[in-house]
C-alpha positions as CSV (number, residue, x, y, z in Angstrom):
1,M,-2.1,55.6,184.0
2,I,-1.2,58.7,185.9
3,E,-3.3,61.7,185.3
4,F,-2.7,65.2,186.7
5,G,-5.0,68.2,186.8
6,L,-5.8,71.3,189.0
7,D,-7.7,70.8,192.3
8,R,-10.3,73.3,193.5
9,F,-7.6,75.4,195.0
10,G,-5.8,75.7,191.6
11,R,-3.0,73.4,192.7
12,L,-1.5,70.5,190.6
13,A,-3.0,67.3,191.8
14,C,-3.1,63.6,190.9
15,L,-6.5,62.7,189.4
16,G,-5.9,59.1,188.5
17,F,-3.9,56.2,189.8
18,C,-0.8,57.5,191.4
19,V,2.1,55.8,193.2
20,I,3.9,57.7,195.9
21,A,7.2,56.4,197.2
22,A,7.0,55.2,200.8
23,T,8.9,57.3,203.3
24,P,10.4,55.6,206.3
25,S,8.9,56.8,209.6
26,A,12.3,58.1,210.7
27,G,12.3,60.3,207.7
28,W,9.3,62.3,209.0
29,A,11.2,63.3,212.1
30,Q,14.2,64.3,210.0
31,A,12.1,66.3,207.5
32,A,12.7,70.0,207.3
33,A,10.2,72.2,209.0
34,P,7.6,73.7,206.7
35,D,8.1,77.2,205.4
36,A,7.0,80.1,207.7
37,L,3.5,81.3,207.0
38,Q,3.6,84.7,205.3
39,V,1.0,87.0,206.9
40,P,0.1,90.2,205.0
41,A,0.5,93.5,206.8
42,K,-2.8,94.7,208.3
43,S,-4.3,97.4,210.5
44,V,-5.6,96.1,213.9
45,P,-8.3,98.3,215.3
46,V,-9.2,98.6,219.0
47,P,-12.2,96.2,219.4
48,G,-15.5,97.4,220.6
49,T,-15.7,94.5,223.0
50,V,-13.7,96.1,225.8
51,S,-14.5,98.9,228.3
52,P,-13.8,102.5,227.4
53,Q,-11.0,102.6,230.0
54,L,-9.3,99.6,228.5
55,A,-9.9,100.8,224.9
56,K,-7.6,103.8,225.7
57,I,-4.9,101.5,226.9
58,V,-5.3,99.1,224.0
59,G,-5.1,102.0,221.5
60,M,-1.9,103.5,222.9
61,P,1.2,103.5,220.6
62,L,4.0,101.1,221.2
63,R,5.8,101.7,224.5
64,N,8.3,104.5,224.3
65,G,11.8,103.2,224.6
66,W,10.9,99.6,223.9
67,D,14.1,99.3,221.8
68,V,16.4,100.9,224.4
69,L,18.6,98.0,225.4
70,P,21.0,98.8,228.3
71,K,23.9,96.3,228.5
72,T,24.8,96.6,232.2
73,G,23.1,97.1,235.5
74,E,24.6,100.6,235.8
75,D,23.3,101.5,232.3
76,W,19.8,100.5,233.5
77,V,19.7,103.0,236.4
78,P,18.5,106.1,234.5
79,V,15.9,104.0,232.7
80,V,14.6,102.5,235.9
81,Q,14.5,105.9,237.6
82,A,12.4,107.4,234.8
83,T,9.9,104.6,234.6
84,A,9.6,104.5,238.4
85,A,8.9,108.2,238.6
86,A,6.0,107.8,236.1
87,T,4.4,105.1,238.2
88,L,4.9,106.9,241.5
89,K,2.8,109.9,240.3
90,N,-0.3,107.6,240.0
91,L,0.1,105.8,243.4
92,P,-1.6,108.3,245.8
93,A,-4.9,108.4,243.8
94,M,-4.8,104.7,243.2
95,Q,-4.2,104.0,246.9
96,E,-7.2,106.2,247.8
97,R,-9.5,104.6,245.3
98,L,-8.6,101.1,246.4
99,R,-8.7,102.0,250.1
100,V,-5.4,100.3,251.1
101,K,-2.7,101.2,253.6
102,V,1.0,100.7,252.7
103,E,3.7,100.2,255.3
104,K,7.4,99.7,254.6
105,T,9.1,96.9,256.5
106,T,12.1,94.5,256.5
107,I,11.7,90.8,256.8
108,D,14.9,88.8,257.7
109,G,16.9,91.5,255.9
110,V,14.8,91.7,252.8
111,R,13.0,95.0,252.0
112,A,9.2,94.6,251.7
113,F,5.9,96.4,251.9
114,I,2.7,95.4,253.7
115,V,-0.4,96.4,251.9
116,T,-3.6,96.1,253.9
117,P,-7.1,96.8,252.7
118,A,-9.5,99.0,254.7
119,S,-11.8,96.0,255.2
120,I,-10.7,92.3,255.4
121,P,-13.5,89.7,255.1
122,P,-13.7,87.2,258.0
123,Q,-12.4,84.3,255.9
124,N,-9.3,86.3,255.0
125,Q,-8.3,87.4,258.5
126,N,-5.6,84.7,258.9
127,R,-4.6,84.5,255.2
128,V,-1.6,86.3,253.7
129,L,-0.5,86.8,250.1
130,L,3.1,87.1,249.0
131,H,3.7,89.3,246.0
132,M,6.6,89.2,243.6
133,H,6.5,92.3,241.3
134,G,7.2,92.4,237.6
135,G,9.6,94.5,235.6
136,C,11.9,92.2,233.6
137,Y,14.1,91.7,236.7
138,V,15.4,95.3,236.5
139,L,12.4,97.7,236.7
140,N,10.0,98.8,239.5
141,P,12.1,99.2,242.6
142,G,10.5,100.3,245.9
143,E,7.0,101.8,245.8
144,A,7.0,101.6,242.0
145,A,6.4,97.8,242.5
146,L,3.1,98.3,244.4
147,P,0.2,98.7,241.9
148,E,-0.4,95.0,241.4
149,A,-0.2,94.4,245.2
150,M,-2.6,97.2,245.8
151,F,-5.1,95.9,243.1
152,M,-5.0,92.4,244.8
153,A,-5.5,93.8,248.3
154,G,-8.2,96.3,247.3
155,F,-10.2,94.0,245.0
156,G,-9.6,90.8,246.8
157,G,-9.7,91.8,250.4
158,F,-6.4,90.2,251.4
159,K,-3.3,91.4,253.3
160,V,-0.4,91.4,250.9
161,I,3.3,91.4,251.5
162,S,5.1,92.8,248.5
163,V,8.8,91.8,248.2
164,D,11.1,94.6,247.1
165,Y,13.7,92.2,245.9
166,R,17.3,93.1,244.9
167,M,17.9,93.9,241.2
168,P,20.9,95.0,239.1
169,P,23.2,96.7,239.7
170,E,22.6,96.0,243.4
171,A,22.5,92.2,242.8
172,Y,22.1,89.6,240.0
173,F,20.7,86.1,239.5
174,P,19.5,84.5,241.8
175,A,19.0,87.5,244.1
176,A,15.3,88.1,243.3
177,L,14.5,84.4,243.9
178,D,16.6,84.3,247.0
179,D,14.8,87.3,248.5
180,G,11.4,85.8,247.7
181,M,12.3,82.6,249.3
182,T,13.7,84.4,252.4
183,V,10.3,86.1,252.9
184,Y,8.4,82.9,252.2
185,K,10.5,81.0,254.8
186,A,9.8,83.8,257.3
187,L,6.1,83.5,256.7
188,L,6.2,79.7,257.3
189,K,7.4,80.3,260.8
190,T,4.2,82.0,261.8
191,T,1.6,81.0,259.2
192,D,0.1,77.7,258.0
193,P,1.4,77.3,254.4
194,K,-2.1,76.5,253.3
195,K,-3.1,80.0,254.3
196,I,-0.4,81.5,252.1
197,A,-0.7,82.3,248.4
198,V,2.1,83.6,246.1
199,F,1.4,85.8,243.1
200,G,2.9,88.2,240.6
201,S,3.0,89.1,236.9
202,S,5.7,89.1,234.2
203,A,9.0,88.5,236.0
204,G,6.9,88.3,239.1
205,G,4.9,85.5,237.5
206,A,8.1,83.7,236.6
207,L,9.5,84.2,240.1
208,T,6.2,82.7,241.5
209,L,6.8,79.6,239.5
210,E,10.6,79.6,240.3
211,M,9.8,79.8,244.0
212,M,7.7,76.6,243.8
213,L,10.5,74.8,242.0
214,K,13.0,76.0,244.7
215,A,10.6,75.1,247.5
216,K,10.5,71.6,246.1
217,Q,14.3,71.5,245.9
218,D,14.6,72.7,249.5
219,G,11.9,70.3,250.9
220,L,9.6,73.2,252.0
221,P,5.8,72.9,252.1
222,M,3.9,74.4,249.2
223,P,1.5,77.3,249.7
224,G,-2.2,76.9,249.3
225,A,-2.4,78.4,245.8
226,I,-0.4,80.6,243.4
227,A,-1.3,83.1,240.7
228,P,1.4,83.6,238.1
229,G,0.2,86.4,235.7
230,T,1.6,86.3,232.1
231,P,4.8,84.7,233.4
232,M,8.2,85.1,231.7
233,S,8.3,81.4,231.7
234,D,10.7,80.9,228.8
235,V,13.3,83.6,228.5
236,T,15.0,81.7,225.6
237,K,12.3,83.4,223.5
238,V,10.6,80.2,222.4
239,G,6.8,80.5,222.0
240,D,4.4,81.2,219.1
241,T,3.1,84.6,220.3
242,F,6.6,85.9,220.5
243,V,6.1,86.1,216.7
244,T,2.4,86.5,216.2
245,N,2.0,89.3,218.8
246,A,5.2,91.1,218.0
247,K,4.5,94.8,217.4
248,L,0.9,94.1,218.4
249,D,1.7,94.0,222.1
250,N,2.1,97.7,222.9
251,V,3.9,97.0,226.2
252,L,6.7,94.4,225.5
253,V,6.5,95.1,221.8
254,S,9.2,92.7,220.6
255,P,11.0,89.5,221.9
256,D,14.2,91.4,221.3
257,G,13.2,94.5,223.2
258,F,13.9,96.0,226.6
259,C,12.5,93.1,228.6
260,D,14.9,90.6,227.0
261,A,17.8,93.1,227.6
262,G,16.9,93.4,231.3
263,T,16.7,89.6,231.7
264,V,20.1,89.1,230.1
265,V,21.6,91.7,232.4
266,Y,20.0,90.0,235.5
267,A,21.1,86.5,234.4
268,K,24.7,87.8,234.0
269,G,25.8,84.9,231.8
270,H,23.7,82.2,233.5
271,D,22.1,79.6,231.3
272,L,18.7,81.1,230.3
273,K,17.2,77.7,230.0
274,D,17.8,77.0,233.7
275,P,14.3,76.3,235.1
276,L,15.1,78.9,237.8
277,L,15.1,81.5,234.9
278,S,12.8,79.7,232.5
279,P,10.4,77.7,234.8
280,V,8.4,76.1,231.9
281,Y,11.3,73.7,231.7
282,G,11.0,72.7,235.4
283,D,9.2,69.8,237.0
284,M,5.7,71.1,238.0
285,R,4.4,68.0,239.6
286,E,3.0,68.6,243.1
287,F,2.6,72.3,242.5
288,P,-0.3,74.0,244.3
289,P,-3.5,75.0,242.5
290,T,-2.7,77.7,240.0
291,I,-4.5,80.5,238.2
292,L,-2.8,82.1,235.3
293,T,-3.8,85.4,233.5
294,S,-3.0,86.7,230.1
295,G,-4.5,88.6,227.1
296,T,-5.0,88.0,223.4
297,R,-2.4,90.6,222.4
298,D,0.1,89.5,225.1
299,L,3.6,88.7,223.7
300,L,3.7,86.0,226.5
301,L,0.3,84.5,225.8
302,S,1.9,81.3,224.4
303,N,4.2,80.9,227.3
304,T,1.3,81.4,229.7
305,V,-0.6,78.7,227.8
306,R,2.5,76.4,227.8
307,V,2.7,76.7,231.6
308,H,-1.0,75.9,231.9
309,R,-0.6,72.8,229.7
310,K,2.5,71.7,231.7
311,L,0.6,72.0,234.9
312,R,-2.4,70.0,233.5
313,E,0.0,67.3,232.3
314,A,1.4,67.2,235.8
315,R,-2.2,66.7,237.1
316,V,-2.2,70.1,238.9
317,E,-5.4,72.0,239.2
318,A,-4.9,75.0,236.9
319,Q,-7.2,77.7,235.6
320,L,-6.4,80.0,232.7
321,Q,-8.1,83.4,232.2
322,V,-7.4,85.3,229.0
323,F,-8.7,88.8,228.5
324,E,-9.9,90.3,225.2
325,A,-7.4,92.6,223.4
326,Q,-5.0,93.0,226.4
327,S,-1.3,93.3,225.8
328,H,1.2,92.3,228.5
329,A,-0.2,92.6,232.1
330,Q,-2.7,95.3,231.1
331,Y,-5.1,93.9,233.7
332,Y,-3.4,96.0,236.3
333,R,-2.9,99.2,234.4
334,D,-6.1,101.0,235.3
335,D,-7.9,100.3,238.6
336,T,-11.1,102.0,237.3
337,S,-11.5,99.5,234.4
338,P,-14.0,96.7,234.9
339,E,-11.5,94.3,233.5
340,A,-9.0,95.0,236.3
341,K,-11.7,94.4,238.9
342,E,-12.8,91.2,237.2
343,A,-9.3,89.8,236.9
344,F,-8.4,90.3,240.6
345,E,-11.8,89.2,241.9
346,E,-11.4,86.0,239.8
347,I,-8.0,85.4,241.4
348,G,-9.5,86.2,244.8
349,L,-12.2,83.7,244.3
350,F,-9.6,81.1,243.3
351,F,-7.6,81.8,246.4
352,D,-10.8,81.7,248.6
353,K,-11.5,78.2,247.2
354,H,-8.1,76.8,247.9
355,L,-6.7,78.6,250.9
356,A,-7.4,77.3,254.4
357,K,-9.4,79.6,256.6
């Protein structure tokens, strides 16, 4: 006899002897994906678990102009100029607080900046960090790229070379990667690779990973360690938090926002799944020790996690630090916040552990 009734959740259920038709194993693979989970609208307050400085950042409205989507490199120019001007206003005070010196230079034809802290610990005297800045491959030219490099130099006590790589409309894929590799190759002529680390966030985090893939392709030695922060590791927009953190991340805001538009312009028709644009699809075996950083509201949290798992599957030593309530790359928004100091000191400790003296 087959008997049905309601289970404790109010659903129809079999209560007696029931026969269920067997399903071939192949059928499971072919079955349709379950329906999307419907999540009710809700208000998300600023948590009381972050510093007052970070609370102000977390509580800010969605980024102004997140849905402005320029279609060409030329169309990006006024947007880039406006965002750069806002950053440049804050640099002098930041530089003074962090006690770093900035010098403009050119390395084998590539524009760069040398950021030097007022005091370099003895163990870091012969070490150098190579910085690839963020900005969705289109933003933060020149000095506007320097905040993260200054945080790392000031909080970590390292000499940093920040690459001012070419961007649209000056150049397109793979110009940013090529410029980073040119500077890395130049460093290898004078510096033990085990005394070099590469780091950067967002597009800079992706470029850090892309540089490791390119170094493998070219037969170059790996650096001693890398620190890709919230990397744009899959620009095909695959990843759970592209959905769950959409309109919660107040920096990137949406997977279909300005950052996607900038990447599409930079790629200029190139396959977005190419590992040199979406490095999560690359072979990460033999990568150097890696520390990744993200936040619980970060649109790219999933893709930071996916990189971490890919590295662990490849038996690479990899550390993942995730900060409470932070949206995309907010660990280098305010140098006076304890979270910023903690993030870069953690990276510095990781570099100190893995770089040769």
